[in-house]
N, CA, C and O of each residue as an XYZ file, in Angstrom:
872
protein
N      28.264     -9.422     15.538
C      28.197     -9.011     14.040
C      29.965     -8.728     14.005
O      30.887     -8.364     14.734
N      29.785     -9.007     13.142
C      31.696     -8.839     12.667
C      31.479     -7.782     11.558
O      32.498     -7.363     11.010
N      30.538     -7.401     11.242
C      30.789     -6.603     10.720
C      30.609     -4.446     10.739
O      29.734     -3.974     11.466
N      31.122     -3.894     10.261
C      30.677     -2.569     11.541
C      29.268     -1.897     10.322
O      29.592     -1.442      9.225
N      28.330     -1.935     10.605
C      27.225     -1.285     10.228
C      27.127      0.190     10.315
O      26.090      0.703      9.893
N      27.901      0.818     10.719
C      27.456      1.842     10.398
C      28.474      2.414      9.462
O      29.645      2.602      9.790
N      27.805      2.775      7.878
C      28.550      3.147      7.708
C      28.979      5.259      7.058
O      28.208      6.210      7.191
N      30.384      5.285      6.432
C      30.664      6.595      6.416
C      29.967      8.098      6.124
O      30.091      9.262      6.503
N      29.102      7.249      5.138
C      28.154      8.591      4.099
C      26.863      8.692      5.866
O      25.834      9.366      5.822
N      27.133      8.177      6.709
C      25.688      8.389      7.739
C      24.670      7.947      7.779
O      23.622      8.252      8.349
N      25.390      6.161      6.290
C      23.887      5.205      6.540
C      24.475      4.753      7.386
O      25.486      5.086      8.004
N      23.149      3.152      7.454
C      23.316      2.038      8.590
C      22.787      0.668      7.829
O      21.618      0.351      7.609
N      24.058     -0.087      7.474
C      24.015     -1.358      6.633
C      23.399     -2.436      6.927
O      23.777     -3.256      7.765
N      22.329     -2.506      6.198
C      20.927     -3.391      7.224
C      21.214     -4.945      6.953
O      21.146     -5.944      7.669
N      21.502     -4.765      5.854
C      22.280     -5.738      4.869
C      23.383     -6.689      3.738
O      23.522     -6.440      2.540
N      23.873     -7.481      4.285
C      25.082     -7.839      3.549
C      25.096     -7.957      1.364
O      24.113     -7.936      0.624
N      26.361     -8.053      1.033
C      26.214     -8.082     -0.278
C      25.045     -9.741      0.468
O      23.905     -9.791      0.929
N      25.972    -10.657      0.254
C      25.250    -12.234      0.572
C      24.386    -12.538      1.393
O      23.952    -13.677      1.218
N      24.060    -12.129      2.015
C      22.134    -11.419      2.766
C      21.053    -11.458      1.130
O      20.398    -12.403      0.691
N      21.263     -9.766      0.439
C      20.864     -9.837     -0.787
C      20.503    -10.587     -1.310
O      19.312    -10.848     -1.480
N      21.847    -11.415     -1.906
C      21.917    -11.922     -3.033
C      20.649    -13.222     -2.260
O      19.560    -13.388     -2.809
N      20.933    -13.799     -1.328
C      19.724    -15.289     -0.784
C      19.043    -14.634     -1.331
O      18.848    -14.880     -2.521
N      18.330    -13.420     -0.650
C      17.084    -13.520     -0.182
C      16.694    -12.779     -2.060
O      15.509    -12.912     -2.364
N      17.154    -12.427     -2.622
C      16.803    -12.453     -4.252
C      16.526    -14.110     -4.652
O      15.551    -14.857     -4.730
N      17.582    -14.172     -4.794
C      17.282    -15.514     -5.294
C      16.474    -16.776     -4.617
O      16.242    -17.876     -5.118
N      16.117    -16.265     -3.313
C      14.146    -16.808     -2.653
C      13.536    -16.503     -3.597
O      12.918    -17.301     -4.303
N      13.601    -15.381     -3.759
C      12.263    -14.003     -4.196
C      11.831    -14.412     -5.708
O      10.699    -14.339     -6.188
N      13.237    -14.940     -6.449
C      12.817    -15.484     -8.280
C      12.359    -16.320     -8.240
O      11.328    -16.575     -8.862
N      13.103    -17.260     -7.303
C      12.145    -18.613     -7.646
C      11.093    -18.238     -7.508
O      10.313    -18.339     -8.455
N      10.668    -17.661     -6.275
C       9.332    -18.503     -5.565
C       8.623    -17.534     -6.914
O       7.947    -18.361     -7.526
N       8.494    -16.255     -7.584
C       7.535    -15.502     -8.190
C       7.488    -16.474     -9.674
O       6.411    -16.515    -10.268
N       8.779    -17.308    -10.288
C       8.440    -18.822    -11.223
C       7.599    -19.192    -10.653
O       6.433    -19.058    -11.022
N       8.090    -19.974     -9.203
C       7.238    -21.200     -8.958
C       5.696    -20.861     -8.456
O       4.855    -21.702     -8.140
N       5.503    -19.164     -8.461
C       4.071    -18.833     -8.120
C       3.479    -19.122     -9.439
O       2.645    -19.986     -9.711
N       4.340    -17.807    -10.620
C       3.536    -18.429    -11.953
C       3.222    -20.034    -11.918
O       2.346    -20.553    -11.225
N       4.210    -20.788    -12.899
C       3.871    -21.615    -13.290
C       2.636    -22.658    -12.036
O       1.891    -23.467    -12.589
N       2.569    -22.551    -10.772
C       1.918    -22.972     -9.757
C       0.470    -22.430    -10.212
O      -0.631    -22.974    -10.293
N       0.778    -21.573    -10.386
C      -0.897    -21.426    -10.608
C      -1.787    -21.505    -11.557
O      -3.012    -21.539    -11.434
N      -0.763    -21.548    -13.097
C      -1.085    -22.090    -14.358
C      -1.192    -23.577    -14.833
O      -1.333    -24.078    -15.949
N      -1.051    -24.200    -13.332
C      -0.930    -25.663    -13.804
C      -2.596    -25.932    -12.652
O      -3.506    -26.750    -12.779
N      -2.373    -24.836    -11.612
C      -2.988    -25.613    -10.787
C      -4.710    -25.758    -11.257
O      -5.521    -26.497    -10.698
N      -5.039    -24.686    -12.627
C      -6.750    -24.171    -13.100
C      -6.339    -23.683    -14.069
O      -5.520    -22.785    -14.259
N      -7.320    -24.701    -15.144
C      -7.287    -24.164    -16.264
C      -7.449    -22.969    -17.174
O      -7.146    -22.676    -18.330
N      -8.488    -22.012    -15.425
C      -8.646    -20.950    -16.121
C      -7.461    -19.806    -16.725
O      -7.558    -18.910    -17.564
N      -6.250    -20.319    -15.833
C      -5.144    -19.269    -15.985
C      -3.437    -20.175    -16.425
O      -2.227    -19.979    -16.306
N      -4.625    -21.463    -17.105
C      -2.851    -22.165    -17.346
C      -2.220    -21.246    -18.657
O      -1.198    -21.666    -19.200
N      -2.962    -19.782    -19.222
C      -2.101    -19.279    -20.186
C      -1.275    -18.399    -19.402
O      -1.080    -17.308    -19.937
N      -0.635    -18.611    -18.066
C       0.514    -18.099    -17.533
C       1.428    -18.199    -17.495
O       2.457    -17.665    -17.081
N       0.942    -19.278    -18.167
C       2.436    -20.426    -18.924
C       3.180    -20.259    -19.701
O       4.327    -20.703    -19.727
N       2.192    -19.000    -21.145
C       3.026    -18.934    -21.936
C       4.029    -17.755    -21.541
O       5.067    -17.907    -22.185
N       4.094    -16.507    -20.618
C       4.822    -15.792    -19.569
C       6.100    -16.395    -19.305
O       6.926    -15.483    -19.269
N       6.604    -17.419    -19.120
C       7.653    -17.759    -18.413
C       8.012    -19.516    -19.735
O       8.533    -20.632    -19.727
N       7.320    -18.636    -20.549
C       8.313    -19.635    -21.195
C       6.906    -21.112    -22.185
O       7.291    -21.377    -23.324
N       5.867    -21.699    -21.854
C       4.869    -21.602    -22.320
C       4.892    -23.331    -21.260
O       5.694    -23.752    -20.426
N       3.647    -23.896    -21.817
C       3.642    -25.853    -20.652
C       4.739    -26.300    -20.118
O       5.123    -26.259    -18.950
N       5.452    -26.946    -21.521
C       6.779    -27.587    -21.458
C       7.670    -27.808    -20.864
O       8.164    -28.820    -20.368
N       8.141    -25.768    -20.956
C       9.210    -25.547    -20.098
C       8.856    -25.392    -18.508
O       9.633    -25.464    -17.557
N       7.207    -25.116    -18.511
C       7.178    -24.482    -16.997
C       7.294    -26.032    -16.997
O       8.511    -26.195    -16.904
N       6.913    -26.851    -17.030
C       6.665    -28.440    -16.140
C       7.610    -28.804    -16.366
O       7.735    -29.865    -15.753
N       9.359    -28.367    -17.490
C      10.295    -28.931    -16.491
C      10.850    -27.868    -15.773
O      11.675    -28.223    -14.931
N      10.597    -26.424    -15.875
C      11.518    -26.169    -15.041
C      11.171    -25.796    -13.720
O      11.892    -24.999    -13.120
N       9.897    -26.393    -13.052
C       8.884    -25.224    -12.290
C       9.726    -26.479    -10.808
O      10.093    -26.165     -9.676
N       9.764    -28.081    -11.615
C      10.723    -28.623     -9.382
C      12.041    -28.367     -9.961
O      12.658    -29.405     -9.721
N      12.654    -27.741    -10.453
C      14.343    -27.396    -10.396
C      14.101    -25.516     -9.443
O      14.727    -25.221     -8.425
N      13.290    -24.765     -9.997
C      12.886    -23.612     -9.488
C      12.701    -24.379     -7.803
O      13.519    -24.281     -6.888
N      11.520    -25.051     -7.776
C      11.622    -25.084     -6.788
C      12.914    -25.682     -5.533
O      12.865    -25.288     -4.368
N      13.874    -26.545     -5.968
C      15.124    -27.015     -5.456
C      15.821    -26.026     -5.049
O      16.510    -25.867     -4.041
N      15.426    -24.961     -6.483
C      16.185    -23.276     -5.677
C      15.771    -22.473     -4.905
O      16.554    -21.956     -4.109
N      14.714    -22.209     -4.912
C      13.803    -22.098     -3.809
C      14.251    -22.509     -1.670
O      14.832    -21.959     -0.734
N      13.443    -23.863     -1.973
C      13.816    -24.056     -0.352
C      15.655    -23.710     -0.526
O      16.008    -22.613     -0.092
N      16.643    -24.530     -1.076
C      18.300    -23.829     -1.018
C      18.235    -22.746     -0.444
O      19.121    -22.557      0.390
N      17.348    -21.788     -0.615
C      17.904    -20.870     -0.838
C      16.926    -19.954      0.898
O      17.294    -19.063      1.663
N      15.938    -20.611      0.834
C      14.884    -21.127      2.544
C      15.820    -21.053      3.520
O      15.666    -20.094      4.276
N      16.852    -21.848      3.769
C      17.621    -22.924      4.132
C      18.965    -22.280      4.334
O      19.717    -22.297      5.309
N      19.055    -21.779      3.305
C      20.487    -20.381      3.031
C      20.244    -19.882      3.953
O      21.145    -19.956      4.788
N      18.766    -18.977      4.461
C      18.382    -17.808      4.618
C      18.814    -18.531      6.638
O      19.400    -17.897      7.515
N      18.236    -19.990      6.737
C      17.845    -20.614      8.011
C      18.948    -20.217      8.836
O      18.780    -19.533      9.845
N      20.370    -20.728      8.345
C      21.546    -20.615      8.104
C      22.027    -19.049      9.068
O      22.515    -18.954     10.194
N      21.665    -18.044      8.125
C      21.988    -16.997      8.811
C      21.411    -15.923      9.765
O      22.004    -15.088     10.447
N      20.051    -16.185      9.619
C      18.557    -15.905     10.241
C      18.325    -17.007     11.598
O      18.064    -16.513     12.695
N      18.363    -17.516     11.546
C      17.532    -18.595     12.978
C      17.721    -17.532     13.783
O      16.999    -16.544     13.915
N      18.747    -17.801     14.317
C      18.726    -17.039     16.171
C      17.593    -15.665     16.100
O      16.618    -15.144     16.642
N      18.729    -15.545     14.808
C      18.182    -13.364     15.201
C      16.183    -13.216     14.779
O      15.416    -12.258     14.874
N      15.917    -15.002     14.206
C      14.095    -14.508     14.138
C      13.844    -15.832     15.369
O      13.015    -16.706     15.112
N      14.739    -15.877     16.869
C      13.205    -15.716     17.678
C      12.765    -15.538     18.384
O      13.096    -14.448     18.850
N      11.881    -16.130     19.030
C      10.644    -14.748     19.939
C      10.822    -13.362     20.844
O      10.867    -12.315     20.198
N      10.849    -13.341     21.213
C      11.007    -12.265     22.850
C       9.753    -11.410     22.719
O       8.828    -11.188     21.937
N      10.285    -11.007     24.061
C       8.956     -9.965     24.728
C       8.334     -8.781     23.661
O       7.188     -8.345     23.550
N      10.001     -8.344     22.686
C       9.688     -7.225     22.467
C       8.489     -8.277     21.161
O       7.364     -8.267     21.661
N       8.481     -8.605     20.596
C       7.742     -9.417     19.803
C       6.304     -9.199     20.452
O       5.440     -8.690     19.738
N       6.061     -9.477     21.479
C       5.021     -9.927     21.553
C       4.243     -8.513     22.081
O       3.025     -8.465     22.256
N       5.492     -6.961     22.384
C       5.172     -6.208     22.025
C       4.297     -5.387     20.766
O       3.384     -4.566     20.683
N       5.451     -6.391     19.599
C       5.101     -5.495     18.223
C       3.583     -6.058     18.154
O       2.764     -5.172     17.909
N       2.989     -7.507     18.341
C       2.139     -7.923     17.698
C       0.695     -7.365     18.755
O      -0.421     -7.860     18.599
N       0.980     -6.289     19.790
C      -0.172     -6.024     20.219
C      -0.894     -4.592     19.656
O      -1.975     -4.092     19.966
N       0.521     -3.976     18.357
C       0.115     -2.695     18.535
C       0.314     -3.373     16.599
O       1.205     -3.099     15.795
N      -0.590     -4.048     16.470
C       0.118     -4.463     14.890
C      -0.961     -4.012     13.762
O      -0.958     -4.217     12.548
N      -2.004     -3.235     14.702
C      -3.036     -3.291     14.242
C      -2.929     -1.438     13.699
O      -3.640     -0.926     12.835
N      -1.946     -0.806     14.427
C      -1.558     -0.064     13.777
C      -0.372     -0.061     13.029
O      -0.053      0.884     12.307
N       0.376     -1.203     13.189
C       1.811     -0.894     11.919
C       0.390     -1.646     11.468
O       0.063     -2.163     12.536
N      -0.316     -1.892     10.806
C      -1.494     -1.930      9.586
C      -2.301     -0.600      8.797
O      -2.927     -0.527      7.740
N      -1.925      0.474      9.948
C      -2.652      1.890      9.444
C      -1.729      2.565      9.243
O      -2.056      3.704      9.577
N       0.069      2.544      8.599
C       1.234      3.609      9.304
C       0.731      3.970     10.430
O      -0.012      4.749      9.833
N       0.553      4.068     11.103
C       0.904      4.811     12.578
C       2.035      4.686     13.146
O       2.062      4.135     14.247
N       3.268      5.169     12.539
C       4.423      4.955     13.325
C       4.515      4.905     15.094
O       4.832      4.059     15.930
N       4.156      5.988     15.104
C       3.782      6.106     16.247
C       3.283      5.993     18.255
O       3.222      6.545     19.354
N       2.974      4.329     17.098
C       1.623      3.429     18.137
C       2.420      2.185     17.655
O       1.854      1.093     17.604
N       3.613      2.316     17.330
C       3.342      1.583     17.152
C       5.524      1.145     17.787
O       6.400      1.708     17.129
N       5.888      0.349     18.787
C       7.353     -0.153     19.352
C       8.065     -0.602     18.282
O       7.738     -1.038     17.178
N       9.083     -0.414     18.819
C      10.891     -0.023     18.133
C      10.903     -1.749     17.923
O      10.063     -2.503     18.414
N      11.829     -2.080     17.247
C      11.908     -3.437     17.606
C      13.557     -3.620     17.361
O      14.179     -2.632     16.970
N      14.535     -5.370     17.680
C      15.064     -5.366     16.657
C      15.372     -5.634     15.729
O      14.641     -5.240     14.820
N      16.520     -6.393     15.358
C      17.051     -6.627     13.843
C      15.558     -6.603     12.278
O      15.361     -6.292     11.104
N      14.956     -7.169     13.461
C      13.770     -8.420     12.596
C      12.690     -7.728     13.861
O      13.205     -7.190     14.841
N      11.397     -7.797     13.737
C      10.583     -7.223     14.366
C       9.133     -8.550     14.510
O       9.307     -9.603     13.896
N       8.162     -8.418     15.110
C       6.726    -10.176     15.009
C       6.759    -10.722     13.531
O       6.916    -11.850     13.063
N       6.599     -9.774     13.112
C       6.418     -9.598     11.683
C       7.371    -10.004     10.583
O       7.011     -9.943      9.407
N       7.878    -10.178     10.728
C       8.930    -10.402     10.051
C       9.450    -12.297     10.219
O       9.595    -13.298      9.517
N       9.564    -11.847     11.640
C       9.840    -13.448     11.723
C       8.588    -14.053     11.556
O       8.666    -14.808     10.586
N       7.637    -14.068     11.980
C       6.523    -15.156     11.054
C       6.245    -15.077      9.632
O       5.521    -15.993      9.242
N       6.648    -14.165      8.657
C       7.157    -14.761      7.536
C       7.890    -15.083      7.169
O       7.909    -15.425      5.987
N       9.327    -15.198      8.261
C      10.666    -16.181      7.889
C      10.228    -17.054      8.239
O      10.301    -17.539      7.110
N       9.643    -18.065      8.969
C       9.198    -18.913      9.664
C       8.134    -19.896      9.143
O       8.180    -21.110      8.949
N       7.053    -18.880      8.959
C       6.017    -19.644      7.927
C       6.836    -20.346      6.386
O       6.878    -21.538      6.083
N       7.520    -18.982      5.478
C       7.913    -19.439      4.059
C       8.983    -20.582      4.783
O       9.167    -21.530      4.018
N       9.863    -20.726      6.318
C      11.102    -21.741      6.283
C       9.359    -23.135      5.789
O       9.039    -23.511      4.661
N       8.678    -23.500      7.139
C       8.071    -24.377      7.310
C       7.120    -24.884      5.881
O       6.656    -26.024      5.855
N       6.956    -24.169      5.029
C       5.904    -24.549      3.939
C       6.730    -24.357      3.057
O       6.334    -24.509      1.901
N       8.053    -23.986      3.273
C       9.297    -25.433      2.298
C       8.922    -26.427      2.688
O       8.192    -27.060      1.925
N       9.144    -26.840      3.625
C       9.547    -27.418      3.710
C       8.259    -28.755      3.525
O       8.623    -29.761      2.915
N       7.058    -28.715      3.970
C       6.567    -28.861      3.345
C       5.842    -28.995      1.463
O       5.015    -29.778      0.995
N       6.521    -27.997      0.903
C       5.981    -27.874     -1.145
C       7.481    -28.418     -0.998
O       7.493    -28.898     -2.131
N       9.026    -28.792     -0.401
C       9.135    -29.525     -0.999
C       9.626    -30.868     -0.712
O      10.313    -31.097     -1.707
N       9.708    -32.080      0.174
C       8.628    -33.176      0.366
C       7.707    -33.796     -1.034
O       7.978    -34.487     -2.017
N       5.907    -32.791     -0.228
C       5.479    -32.934     -1.255
C       5.586    -33.022     -2.626
O       5.217    -34.054     -3.187
N       6.224    -31.704     -3.514
C       6.890    -31.846     -3.945
C       7.902    -32.794     -5.009
O       8.041    -32.655     -6.224
N       8.745    -34.113     -3.800
C       9.712    -34.849     -4.727
C       8.705    -36.219     -4.649
O       8.980    -37.220     -5.311
N       7.716    -36.164     -3.919
C       6.348    -36.937     -3.861
C       5.812    -36.939     -5.462
O       6.084    -37.851     -6.244
N       5.227    -36.086     -5.713
C       4.713    -36.059     -6.886
C       5.757    -35.628     -8.264
O       5.445    -35.499     -9.447
N       6.872    -35.497     -7.703
C       8.046    -35.388     -9.016
C       8.405    -37.041     -9.877
O       8.678    -37.329    -11.043
N       8.179    -38.078     -8.242
C       8.578    -39.113     -8.751
C       7.805    -40.179     -7.934
O       8.046    -40.970     -7.023
N       6.180    -39.610     -9.133
C       5.407    -40.395     -8.654
C       5.610    -42.417     -8.679
O       5.739    -43.479     -8.070
N       5.515    -41.830     -9.675
C       5.861    -42.993    -10.883
C       7.152    -44.380     -9.872
O       7.575    -45.528    -10.009
N       7.235    -43.426     -9.102
C       8.741    -44.752     -8.783
C       8.493    -45.069     -7.456
O       9.131    -45.961     -6.898
N       7.697    -44.479     -6.939
C       7.129    -45.003     -5.509
C       6.851    -46.373     -6.348
O       6.846    -46.566     -7.564
N       6.509    -47.684     -4.711
C       6.306    -48.929     -4.647
C       4.932    -48.123     -4.232
O       4.670    -47.061     -3.668
N       3.763    -49.852     -5.170
C       2.290    -49.563     -4.508
C       2.211    -49.051     -3.090
O       1.719    -47.953     -2.833
N       2.735    -49.916     -2.113
C       2.108    -49.617     -0.202
C       2.115    -48.680     -0.704
O       0.984    -48.451     -1.134
N       3.478    -47.146     -1.158
C       3.453    -46.246     -0.558
C       2.449    -44.943     -1.905
O       2.545    -43.735     -1.690
N       1.909    -45.270     -2.698
C       1.169    -44.703     -3.615
C       0.112    -43.522     -2.765
O      -0.148    -42.346     -3.022
N      -0.337    -44.449     -1.649
C      -0.915    -43.242     -0.828
C      -0.413    -41.395     -1.118
O      -1.065    -40.353     -1.052
N       0.711    -41.623     -1.375
C       1.310    -40.856     -0.548
C       1.161    -39.349     -1.996
O       1.323    -38.131     -2.069
N       0.764    -40.497     -2.875
C       0.936    -38.928     -3.794
C      -0.785    -38.786     -3.645
O      -1.221    -38.576     -4.777
N      -1.848    -38.826     -2.689
C      -3.095    -38.126     -2.857
C      -2.786    -36.921     -1.222
O      -3.508    -35.956     -0.970
N      -1.797    -37.275     -0.524
C      -1.689    -37.344      0.421
C      -0.777    -35.154     -0.201
O      -1.047    -34.005      0.148
N       0.275    -35.794     -1.211
C       1.369    -34.787     -1.940
C      -0.317    -34.242     -2.059
O      -0.825    -33.582     -1.153
N      -0.888    -34.538     -3.012
C      -1.363    -33.351     -4.210
C      -2.716    -32.248     -3.308
O      -3.319    -31.269     -3.747
N      -2.784    -32.747     -2.308
C      -3.548    -31.939     -0.761
C      -2.699    -31.018     -0.303
O      -3.067    -29.845     -0.240
N      -1.082    -31.502      0.197
C      -0.341    -30.396      0.895
C       0.021    -29.264     -0.052
O       0.252    -28.074      0.163
N       0.001    -29.968     -1.132
C       1.419    -29.021     -1.982
C       0.242    -27.283     -2.620
O       0.656    -26.137     -2.794
N      -1.050    -27.774     -2.776
C      -1.186    -26.386     -2.832
C      -1.730    -26.409     -1.776
O      -2.281    -25.309     -1.826
N      -2.045    -26.880     -0.708
C      -2.137    -25.823      0.642
C      -1.357    -25.442      1.440
O      -1.825    -25.290      2.568
N      -0.439    -25.244      1.324
C       1.013    -25.150      1.756
C       2.254    -23.788      0.757
O       3.287    -23.222      1.113
N       1.302    -23.742     -0.761
C       1.046    -23.022     -1.907
C       0.464    -21.823     -1.693
O       1.010    -20.796     -2.096
N      -0.491    -21.805     -1.159
C      -1.913    -20.558     -0.625
C      -1.218    -20.231      0.196
O      -1.105    -19.024     -0.019
N      -0.334    -20.583      1.474
C      -0.227    -20.438      2.588
C       1.017    -19.408      2.019
O       0.998    -18.256      2.453
N       1.908    -19.725      1.228
C       3.185    -19.157      0.820
C       2.945    -17.060      0.576
O       3.309    -15.986      1.057
N       1.729    -17.904     -0.961
C       1.408    -16.472     -0.948
C       0.364    -15.177     -0.559
O       0.373    -14.029     -1.005
N      -0.602    -15.855      0.516
C      -0.583    -14.765      1.628
C       0.605    -14.342      1.928
O       1.277    -13.690      1.128
N       0.933    -14.601      2.894
C       2.863    -14.397      2.933
C       3.104    -13.550      2.321
O       2.958    -12.400      2.736
N       3.640    -13.889      0.902
C       3.549    -13.208     -0.303
C       3.949    -11.699      0.067
O       4.930    -10.999      0.316
N       1.787    -11.627     -0.130
C       0.820    -10.487     -0.196
C       2.261     -9.969      0.888
O       3.353     -9.436      0.688
N       1.320    -10.607      2.367
C       1.641     -9.255      3.556
C       3.420     -8.987      3.444
O       3.882     -8.943      4.585
N       4.164     -8.859      2.703
C       5.756     -8.817      2.598
C       5.948     -8.023      1.855
O       6.727     -7.135      2.200
N       5.318     -7.957      0.445
C       5.348     -7.192     -0.436
C       4.845     -5.588      0.157
O       5.338     -4.501     -0.146
N       3.707     -5.871      1.088
C       2.619     -4.593      2.054
C       4.165     -4.455      2.944
O       4.618     -3.318      3.075
N       4.801     -5.426      3.432
C       5.737     -4.586      4.579
C       7.071     -3.891      4.145
O       7.592     -2.910      4.676
N       7.363     -4.368      3.428
C       8.269     -4.292      2.810
C       8.315     -2.563      1.532
O       9.324     -1.923      1.235
N       7.558     -2.422      1.292
C       6.889     -1.846      0.167
C       5.966     -0.349      0.252
O       5.927      0.473     -0.664
N       4.991     -0.175      2.044
C       4.613      0.371      1.719
C       4.854      0.602      3.387
O       5.496      1.632      3.595
N       4.380     -0.328      4.931
C       4.884     -0.423      6.216
C       5.106      0.619      6.342
O       4.538      1.669      6.645
N       6.695      0.008      5.888
C       8.415      0.351      6.557
C       8.776      1.312      4.653
O       8.953      1.032      3.467
N       8.692      2.452      5.559
C       9.410      3.270      3.674
C      11.098      2.990      3.898
O      11.799      3.359      4.840
N      11.403      2.362      2.927
C      13.276      2.519      2.732
C      13.284      0.958      3.308
O      14.375      0.664      3.796
N      12.353     -0.038      3.348
C      13.043     -1.358      3.855
C      13.370     -1.746      1.869
O      14.447     -2.215      1.502
N      12.279     -1.443      0.930
C      13.123     -1.746     -0.647
C      13.941     -1.524     -0.204
O      14.285     -2.217      0.753
N      14.890     -0.232     -0.704
C      15.983     -0.161     -0.946
C      16.766     -0.493     -0.438
O      17.866     -0.122     -0.848
N      16.685     -1.881      1.422
C      16.713     -2.005      1.499
C      17.943     -3.450      1.201
O      19.095     -3.733      1.531
N      17.233     -3.832      0.681
C      17.397     -5.121     -0.169
C      17.936     -5.397     -1.602
O      18.198     -6.493     -2.097
N      18.043     -4.168     -2.154
C      18.621     -3.824     -3.454
C      19.913     -3.529     -2.822
O      20.749     -4.422     -2.960
N      20.433     -2.041     -1.877
C      21.264     -0.824     -1.973
C      22.303     -1.747     -0.660
O      23.526     -1.684     -0.791
N      21.827     -2.398      0.304
C      22.107     -3.463      1.475
C      21.281     -2.273      2.805
O      20.770     -2.597      3.878
N      21.453     -0.630      2.080
C      21.472      0.127      3.431
C      20.191      1.199      4.151
O      19.376      1.710      3.383
N      20.156      1.312      4.781
C      19.171      2.635      5.014
C      19.531      3.455      5.643
O      20.722      3.581      5.927
N      18.239      4.571      6.204
C      18.929      5.701      7.137
C      19.508      5.625      8.429
O      19.801      4.455      8.672
N      19.776      6.354      9.306
C      19.337      6.483     11.194
C      18.683      6.535     11.273
O      18.358      6.117     12.385
N      17.661      6.966     10.547
C      15.702      7.308     10.813
C      15.469      5.886     11.255
O      15.048      5.230     12.207
N      16.181      5.721      9.541
C      14.970      4.425      8.943
C      15.205      3.149     10.820
O      14.366      2.686     11.593
N      16.732      3.076     10.780
C      16.630      2.285     12.189
C      17.079      2.415     13.024
O      17.636      1.550     13.699
N      16.919      4.251     13.384
C      15.860      4.004     14.699
C      14.537      4.424     15.533
O      14.318      4.720     16.708
N      13.691      4.296     14.248
C      12.754      4.478     14.141
C      12.067      2.745     13.926
O      11.839      2.292     15.047
N      11.754      1.869     12.965
C      11.987      0.605     13.088
C      12.779     -0.002     13.752
O      12.080     -0.849     14.309
N      13.786     -0.140     14.073
C      14.494     -1.073     14.838
C      15.439     -0.731     15.388
O      16.526     -1.219     15.081
N      15.283      0.542     16.717
C      16.266      0.829     17.710
C      17.003     -0.514     18.469
O      18.219     -0.693     18.546
N      16.394     -1.025     18.778
C      17.282     -1.995     19.983
C      18.775     -2.426     18.904
O      19.940     -2.403     19.303
N      18.391     -2.739     17.720
C      19.293     -3.464     16.623
C      20.035     -1.674     16.494
O      21.135     -1.439     16.995
N      19.467     -0.912     15.982
C      20.461      0.216     15.692
C      21.408      0.913     17.022
O      22.338      1.717     17.077
N      20.725      0.238     17.883
C      21.449      0.853     19.481
C      22.908     -0.039     20.325
O      23.877      0.306     21.002
N      22.270     -1.486     19.730
C      23.270     -2.049     19.530
C      25.080     -2.125     19.052
O      26.119     -2.338     19.676
N      24.680     -1.777     17.402
C      25.240     -1.641     16.042
C      25.999     -0.442     16.912
O      27.176     -0.449     17.273
N      25.332      0.244     17.069
C      26.256      1.655     17.701
C      26.954      1.081     18.949
O      28.130      1.397     18.764
N      26.881      0.382     20.172
C      27.773      0.170     21.295
C      28.833     -0.756     20.789
O      29.713     -1.216     21.516
N      28.704     -1.026     19.428
C      29.026     -2.063     18.780
C      30.644     -1.555     18.836
O      31.693     -1.800     19.431
N      29.957     -0.464     17.543
C      31.298      0.514     16.718
C      32.238      0.928     17.464
O      33.453      0.753     17.366
N      31.339      1.757     18.584
C      31.956      2.295     19.873
C      33.395      1.329     20.381
O      34.592      1.542     20.190
N      32.831      0.443     20.945
C      33.881     -0.658     21.522
C      34.867     -0.130     21.313
O      35.494      0.710     21.959
N      35.218     -1.076     19.489
C      35.843     -1.016     18.269
C      37.150      0.196     18.423
O      38.350      0.078     18.179
N      36.257      1.530     18.995
C      37.466      2.494     19.039
C      38.149      2.701     19.403
O      38.804      3.657     18.989
């Protein structure tokens, strides 16, 4: 880590400005994709397209928003992929996932910068993002496909909604984890910092690492 994460106000820098920008770029583009994608998926909820500019605008912007989302996800991969690798700490965290879901903090082991659930969300969004990109490109340029490759359209029609539904499930879990399970996590993706209590309680291994790094600089 190149930055000093122990802030002078007694708080801890959890996400840099760049990390927050990329996170919200992915988040905003995903919500737009979610609303427009659901509108296209079923005539019963096509009225959702009205919220984001109408049917014509939605159909035109949906693929471009998809590209923005994939770019943001790839950017996050470049920033975080090494920190998202599975460790023994993640196994311990998953063994206590029931307690985590029930907000029984004392029964949940601490974690590094990202816990097992956050790593699952990261890789889920990454691989689903790749699937959405590839199937989306096929659907976007179907008329340009040679006849011998038209079967890809039928495959894309299946892959695209399945991957999208998986991301919806991941998104709901992500919101729950960020707003309910880890108190203070939502603030961290807005202002970037967390309390020392938060860092010690939920991510003690990461906190101890930045404390050692800060001490070595003195």
